C-alpha positions in Angstrom: -10.2 -5.5 -13.0 -12.1 -8.0 -10.5 -8.8 -8.9 -8.6 -10.3 -12.3 -7.9 -7.0 -13.7 -6.9 -6.5 -11.3 -4.0 -2.8 -12.2 -2.9 -3.1 -15.3 -5.3 -2.9 -17.8 -2.2 -6.1 -16.4 -0.6 -4.3 -15.6 2.6 -4.8 -12.1 3.9 -1.6 -10.1 3.7 -0.2 -8.6 6.9 0.4 -4.7 6.8 0.1 -4.6 3.1 0.5 -1.5 1.6 -2.1 -1.4 -1.1 -5.9 -1.8 -1.4 -8.1 -3.7 -3.6 -11.3 -2.2 -4.7 -13.5 -5.0 -6.1 -12.9 -8.2 -4.3 -10.8 -9.4 -1.2 -10.5 -13.0 -0.8 -9.5 -14.6 2.5 -8.9 -18.4 3.4 -11.4 -20.1 5.9 -11.9 -23.5 6.8 -15.5 -24.7 7.0 -17.5 -27.9 7.0 -20.2 -28.6 4.7 -23.3 -30.7 5.1 -24.1 -33.8 3.2 -25.5 -32.0 -0.2 -25.0 -32.0 -3.5 -23.0 -28.9 -5.3 -22.8 -27.5 -8.8 -19.7 -28.2 -10.2 -17.2 -27.0 -12.9 -14.9 -29.2 -14.5 -11.4 -28.3 -15.7 -7.8 -29.4 -16.7 -6.5 -26.2 -16.5 -5.0 -24.5 -13.3 -7.4 -21.6 -13.4 -10.9 -21.1 -14.3 -12.4 -17.6 -15.4 -14.7 -15.7 -13.2 -17.3 -13.1 -14.7 -18.5 -10.6 -12.4 -20.1 -7.1 -13.0 -19.0 -7.0 -16.4 -15.5 -7.9 -15.8 -13.4 -11.0 -16.3 -10.7 -12.2 -14.3 -8.5 -15.5 -13.3 -9.6 -17.7 -10.5 -6.3 -19.6 -9.8 -7.1 -22.9 -8.4 -3.6 -24.9 -8.6 -2.5 -23.9 -5.5 -5.5 -24.0 -3.4 -6.5 -26.5 -0.8 -10.0 -28.0 -0.2 -12.6 -26.2 1.7 -12.2 -22.6 1.4 -14.4 -19.4 1.1 -14.1 -16.1 -0.8 -15.5 -12.9 0.8 -16.7 -10.7 -2.4 -17.9 -7.3 -2.5 -20.4 -6.3 -5.1 -22.4 -3.1 -5.4 -25.8 -4.9 -6.1 -27.6 -8.0 -7.5 -25.5 -9.4 -10.2 -24.5 -12.7 -12.2 -21.4 -14.3 -11.2 -20.2 -16.9 -13.5 -17.2 -19.3 -13.6 -16.0 -20.8 -17.2 -13.5 -23.4 -17.9 -12.1 -24.7 -21.2 -14.8 -27.4 -21.1 -17.6 -26.2 -18.5 -19.4 -23.3 -16.9 -21.7 -22.4 -14.0 -23.5 -19.2 -13.2 -25.5 -17.8 -10.2 -27.7 -14.6 -9.6 -26.4 -13.3 -6.5 -26.7 -10.2 -4.0 -25.4 -8.6 -1.1 -25.6 -11.2 2.0 -26.1 -14.0 -0.3 -23.6 -17.5 -0.2 -23.0 -19.8 -3.1 -21.5 -23.2 -2.7 -19.7 -25.2 -5.6 -17.3 -27.6 -6.7 -14.2 -27.1 -8.8 -13.4 -30.7 -10.3 -9.4 -30.5 -11.1 -9.2 -33.4 -13.6 -5.6 -32.8 -13.9 -4.9 -33.3 -10.3 -7.6 -36.0 -9.9 -9.5 -34.1 -6.9 -12.4 -31.9 -6.1 -12.2 -28.7 -4.3 -15.2 -27.4 -2.2 -15.8 -23.9 -2.8 -18.0 -21.1 -1.1 -18.5 -17.6 -2.3 -20.0 -15.2 0.3 -21.2 -11.7 -0.9 -21.3 -8.4 0.9 -22.3 -4.9 -0.1 -19.3 -3.2 -1.7 -17.5 -0.4 0.1 -16.8 2.7 -1.8 -13.5 3.9 -1.1 -13.3 6.7 -3.5 -15.7 8.4 -5.9 -13.8 9.7 -8.9 -16.2 11.9 -10.7 -15.9 12.9 -14.1 -15.0 16.7 -13.2 -12.4 15.2 -10.8 -10.8 13.1 -13.4 -10.7 16.1 -16.1 -9.0 18.1 -13.1 -6.5 15.5 -12.1 -5.9 13.4 -15.1 -2.1 13.4 -15.7 -1.1 15.5 -12.8 1.5 15.0 -9.8 0.5 16.9 -6.6 2.5 17.5 -3.5 0.0 18.2 -0.5 -0.2 19.1 3.3 -3.9 18.8 3.6 -5.6 20.9 6.1 -7.4 18.1 8.1 -4.4 16.0 7.6 -2.2 18.4 9.2 -4.8 18.9 12.1 -4.7 15.4 12.7 -0.9 15.3 13.0 -1.0 18.5 15.2 -3.4 16.6 17.6 -1.1 13.5 17.7 1.9 15.9 18.4 -0.2 17.1 21.5 -1.0 13.6 22.8 1.1 12.1 25.4 1.5 8.9 23.2 2.5 11.0 20.3 5.2 12.7 22.2 6.5 9.4 23.7 6.3 7.0 21.0 9.5 6.7 18.7 8.9 7.3 15.2 5.6 9.0 15.3 6.1 12.6 15.7 9.4 14.5 14.3 10.3 16.8 17.4 13.5 18.3 16.5 12.3 21.0 14.1 11.4 24.5 14.4 7.9 23.7 13.0 7.3 21.3 15.9 8.4 24.0 18.4 5.8 26.6 16.6 3.0 23.7 17.0 3.7 23.4 20.7 4.0 27.0 21.4 0.7 27.6 19.4 -1.4 24.8 20.4 0.1 23.6 23.9 -2.4 25.4 26.0 -5.0 23.1 24.4 -3.4 19.8 25.3 -6.2 18.8 27.6 -9.0 19.5 25.1 -11.0 16.2 24.6 -9.9 16.0 20.8 -6.4 15.4 22.0 -7.4 12.8 24.3 -9.3 11.0 21.6 -6.4 10.9 19.3 -4.1 9.8 22.0 -6.3 6.8 22.6 -6.3 6.0 18.7 -2.6 6.4 18.8 -2.0 4.0 21.8 -4.5 1.3 20.3 -2.6 1.1 17.2 -4.6 3.3 14.9 -2.2 5.7 14.1 -1.6 4.8 10.3 -5.2 4.4 9.8 -6.2 7.6 11.5 -3.6 9.6 9.7 -4.4 8.3 6.0 -8.1 8.5 6.7 -7.8 12.3 7.6 -7.5 12.7 3.7 -11.0 12.1 3.3 -12.2 15.2 5.0 -11.8 19.0 4.1 -13.0 22.2 5.6 -15.8 23.8 3.9 -16.2 27.8 3.4 -17.8 28.2 6.9 -14.4 26.8 8.4 -16.2 23.4 9.5 -14.7 19.8 8.9 -16.9 17.9 6.3 -16.5 14.8 4.4 -14.8 15.1 0.9 -17.0 14.1 -1.9 -14.2 12.1 -3.6 -12.4 10.2 -0.9 -14.1 8.0 1.8 -11.6 5.6 3.4 -8.2 5.6 2.8 -7.0 3.2 5.2 -7.5 -0.7 5.4 -10.7 -0.6 7.5 -14.2 -1.0 6.4 -15.3 2.4 7.7 -13.4 5.7 8.1 -11.3 5.7 11.4 -12.1 9.3 12.4 -15.6 10.0 11.0 -17.1 9.7 14.7 -14.8 12.4 15.8 -15.8 15.2 13.6 -17.6 17.4 16.5 -14.6 17.6 18.8 -12.1 18.1 15.9 -14.2 21.0 14.9 -14.2 22.4 18.4 -10.7 22.1 18.5 -10.0 23.7 15.2 -12.2 26.6 16.0 -11.1 27.5 19.7 -7.3 27.0 18.7 -7.3 29.1 15.6 -6.0 26.2 13.2 -6.9 27.6 10.3 -5.1 30.9 10.6 -1.9 28.9 11.8 -2.2 26.8 8.7 -2.4 29.9 6.3 0.3 31.5 8.3 2.7 28.6 7.4 2.0 28.8 3.5 5.5 29.9 2.8 6.9 26.9 4.8 4.9 24.3 3.3 5.9 25.8 -0.2 9.4 25.5 0.4 9.1 21.9 1.4 6.8 21.1 -1.6 10.0 22.5 -3.9 12.0 19.8 -2.1 9.8 17.1 -3.5 9.2 18.6 -7.0 12.6 20.0 -7.7 15.4 18.7 -5.4 14.1 15.2 -5.3 12.8 15.1 -8.8 9.8 13.0 -8.1 8.9 12.8 -12.0 12.1 11.1 -12.7 11.1 8.6 -10.1 7.9 7.9 -11.7 9.2 7.7 -15.2 11.9 5.2 -14.0 9.1 3.1 -12.6 6.8 3.4 -15.5 9.7 2.2 -17.6 10.5 -1.0 -15.6 6.8 -1.8 -14.9 4.9 -0.7 -18.4 1.7 -2.6 -17.5 1.0 -0.6 -14.3 -0.4 2.8 -15.3 -1.9 5.6 -13.1 -3.7 8.8 -14.2 -2.8 10.9 -11.1 0.0 10.9 -8.5 -0.1 12.5 -5.0 2.6 13.0 -2.4 0.8 13.4 1.1 2.9 14.3 4.0 3.1 16.6 7.1 6.1 18.2 8.6 5.2 16.5 11.8 5.5 13.0 10.7 8.6 11.1 11.8 9.6 8.0 9.9 6.2 6.5 9.0 5.3 6.0 5.3 2.6 4.1 3.5 1.2 4.0 0.0 -2.6 3.7 -1.4 -3.8 3.2 -4.9 -7.3 3.0 -6.1 -9.3 2.7 -9.3 -12.9 3.9 -9.7 -14.9 5.3 -12.7 -12.0 4.3 -15.0 -9.4 6.3 -13.1 -6.6 5.1 -11.1 -4.7 7.3 -8.6 -1.4 6.4 -6.7 -0.8 8.1 -3.3 2.4 8.1 -1.2 2.0 9.1 2.5 5.4 10.0 3.7 7.5 11.9 6.2 9.6 15.1 5.0 13.2 14.3 4.4 14.7 16.8 6.5 18.4 17.1 6.1 20.1 15.3 8.8 23.9 14.9 9.8 23.9 11.5 7.7 22.9 13.3 4.7 25.7 15.8 5.0 28.0 13.1 5.0 27.4 12.3 1.7 28.6 14.0 -1.6 26.4 16.7 -3.3 26.1 14.3 -6.1 24.2 11.7 -4.3 22.8 13.5 -1.4 19.5 14.4 -2.8 19.1 10.5 -4.5 19.4 9.2 -1.2 17.0 11.6 0.5 14.7 10.4 -2.2 14.6 6.8 -1.0 11.7 7.9 1.7 9.5 8.6 -1.2 10.6 6.2 -3.8 10.3 3.1 -1.5 6.6 4.0 -1.3 5.9 4.9 -4.9 7.4 1.8 -6.1 5.0 -0.4 -4.1 2.4 1.1 -6.3 4.2 -0.8 -9.2 5.8 -3.9 -7.3 2.7 -5.0 -5.6 0.4 -5.1 -8.7 3.1 -6.7 -10.7 3.7 -9.4 -8.2 -0.1 -10.2 -8.1 -0.4 -10.1 -11.8 2.1 -12.9 -12.1 0.1 -15.5 -10.1 2.6 -16.8 -8.0 0.4 -18.2 -5.1 1.5 -22.0 -5.5 5.3 -21.2 -6.0 5.2 -18.5 -3.3 3.6 -21.2 -0.8 6.6 -23.4 -1.2 9.2 -20.6 -1.0 7.9 -19.1 2.1 6.6 -22.3 3.9 9.3 -21.3 6.7 9.3 -17.7 7.0 12.0 -17.8 9.5 14.4 -18.4 6.7 13.5 -15.0 5.3 12.9 -12.7 8.3 13.5 -12.2 11.9 10.1 -12.1 13.4 11.5 -10.3 16.5 12.5 -7.2 14.1 10.5 -4.9 11.9 10.6 -7.5 9.3 8.1 -9.5 11.6 5.4 -7.3 9.8 6.0 -9.1 6.5 5.2 -12.5 7.5 2.8 -13.1 4.5 4.6 -14.5 1.5 3.6 -11.7 -1.0 4.3 -9.1 1.7 7.8 -10.3 2.2 8.5 -10.9 -1.4 7.5 -7.4 -2.2 9.4 -5.7 0.5 12.9 -7.6 -0.5 12.0 -6.4 -4.1 11.2 -2.9 -3.0 14.3 -2.3 -1.3 16.3 -4.1 -4.1 15.0 -1.3 -6.6 16.6 1.4 -4.5 20.1 -0.3 -5.5 18.9 -0.4 -9.0 18.0 3.2 -9.1 21.3 4.0 -7.5 22.9 2.1 -10.3 21.1 4.3 -12.9 21.5 7.7 -11.2 24.7 7.7 -9.0 28.5 7.8 -10.4 29.8 4.2 -10.3 32.4 5.1 -7.7 29.6 5.8 -5.1 27.4 2.4 -5.9 29.2 0.0 -3.6 28.9 2.2 -0.6 25.4 2.8 -0.9 24.5 -0.9 -1.7 26.3 -1.8 1.7 24.4 0.9 3.6 21.1 -0.6 2.4 22.2 -4.1 2.9 23.2 -3.2 6.7 19.9 -1.3 7.3 17.7 -4.3 5.9 19.7 -7.2 7.5 20.9 -5.7 10.8 18.2 -3.2 11.6 15.0 -4.6 9.8 15.6 -8.2 9.9 15.4 -9.3 6.4 17.9 -12.1 6.5 19.0 -12.8 3.1 18.5 -9.4 1.7 22.4 -8.7 1.3 22.4 -11.8 -1.0 19.4 -11.1 -3.0 20.2 -7.5 -3.4 23.7 -8.5 -4.9 22.0 -10.9 -7.2 19.3 -8.3 -8.2 21.9 -5.9 -9.2 24.0 -8.1 -11.3 21.0 -9.5 -13.4 19.8 -5.8 -13.7 23.3 -4.8 -15.2 23.2 -7.7 -17.6 19.9 -7.4 -18.7 19.2 -7.4 -22.5 18.5 -4.0 -24.3 15.0 -2.9 -23.4 14.3 -5.4 -20.8 12.5 -4.2 -17.9 12.6 -5.4 -14.1 9.1 -7.0 -14.9 10.8 -9.0 -17.5 13.2 -10.2 -14.8 10.5 -11.7 -12.5 11.3 -15.5 -13.5 14.8 -14.9 -12.4 14.0 -13.1 -9.6 11.5 -15.8 -8.4 14.0 -18.7 -9.5 16.5 -17.1 -7.0 14.1 -17.1 -4.1 13.3 -21.0 -5.0 17.1 -21.8 -4.9 17.8 -19.9 -1.7 14.7 -21.2 0.5 16.7 -23.6 2.4 
């Protein structure tokens, strides 16, 4: 899929938790000179774009005049735009720019457009051998280099002092500090402290998955994964030399091998106690058009309340990764009855996995124009001085409302009815009072009601028109 619509409104998402491989479109204003442009005429709200042997919809109903789309391509190719009555085509290569007009006959106006082309970034290379090995598989991992990076963060002054970054009140953290504390002045620690304090924590942690130790105990680039963050380059690629030096001098690999039983015990929590397979079955049933070949749960025992998700397609293979913290048993969980404790512990993972289903479904629906109206005033929906301020893009805001609304729906399907109201209120309190999603409580109750009363075999994806209508009605 070309993903020509990006966020459908051509506005870049703030801290979106998914990545688009083929095309990313961002809105920019620019001034054209006095010249004649090729044009395509249409009465429809979309025209179709053909690129790299793929076809997608190019939504034009909600766009303003004068915009540019930044498109990545692997090599010289032909891009074509086709309407119900017209067509234009261009031969383009990386670094090329094309200008054209879209004549919207139904609206009586003309949009001036510019597509710029850049070389495609290869974020992952799913080889045929990798596909055979991982197709249909679910893995839970504490990758070696990933764990090394988290140890470096735990030794850094910023990691120790920044709330929510490093989980410190565990025996594992104590063992890390005891084993590696003497190396806290190593240059690698200083580098990762700087990355953390400059807001690169999440990018750096995720990008660590793109490296592995070879048979000689050296950190090398993965042949499969290249970039797992939202950047054009891998965040830690320039720092392999000091990382290798730290790993060798500190005896990291021996520490990692000695902790295998600890990691294995935590693996079983995800697979057996939290029952990841049931979460995925539930999501696949409710979002039947979204499919993945492989699922990976990536975590570190050192991560504290930091989650993200990543999904990618290459060579006809799609993988969804959830990067999460381990759900340690806390006093809060012990207050819950045993019949619901493990369901609630699973929220950490579930709310990342479901982004891999919610986000593509929302993009697929092409709600760009409607969302522009609904979220014209973001202060109606979020308190920008709270964590919700990270979701000021219309699509990101909508997806996060629905993301946590799905938690209540999963509760409805999995916990005793007598527990449902109490759990629902806890989610609503957290989302409104602690995260700043102002209307979440009302939305959550509405969503639960339409889910309870849905028709037989009706999915959450089928309920999107009702969900979007609620946002339209409540936008004032």
